[in-house]
N, C-alpha and C positions, 0 to 999 in steps of 0.2 A: 533466569529460566522461567520463573513464574510470570515475570513481566511480559516476556515474549508470548507465552501461552495466553495471557489475558488479552494482549493486543490482537492475537489471532482470533479469539472468541468475539471481541468487539467488531472486528472486521467482518467476520462471518455473519453476525447479527445485522450489521449495517447492510451487507449485500443482500440479505434475505428481505429486509424491510424497505429497501430502497429500489426504485425502478432504474437507477443509473448503474449500468454494468461497468462504467469507468471507475466507480468507487471501489469495486472489488479489485480491479486491475491496479489501482493506486495503492491499495492496502498490501497486495502481493509484492509490489515493488518496494514498499516501505519495509516489509519483513525481510526481503532479500538484502536490503541495504543494512538492516540491523545485524543480520547474520554474517555479512561479509563487509566490514567497514573499510577494508583495503581496496575495494573495487569502486571505481568512479563511474562505471557504466550505469548501474542502477540509479545513481544520483541524477545523471543526465536524463535518463528515461523518466524518472519521477518528476523532474522539472517540466519536461515536455507534457507529461500526463496531467499535471496540475494546470498547466496553461490551457490545454484542451478542455479540461473539466470546468475551468472558470469561464471559458468562452461558450 
C-alpha cells in the first residue's frame, strides 16, 4: 500500500514539474495496471502510450 502511495506521489511531482501531459497519463495507466493486474487493457494502453511518448 505504501509503495502505491509513493508511486502516486512521484507521478504527481513528475506531472507538475514536466511539460509533458503524456507523462501524467502514463502514470495513471501504470497505477491502474498495479491496482488490477488481471486486466490486460491497461497494459495495452500503456504500451501504446509509451510508444507515443517515445516518438
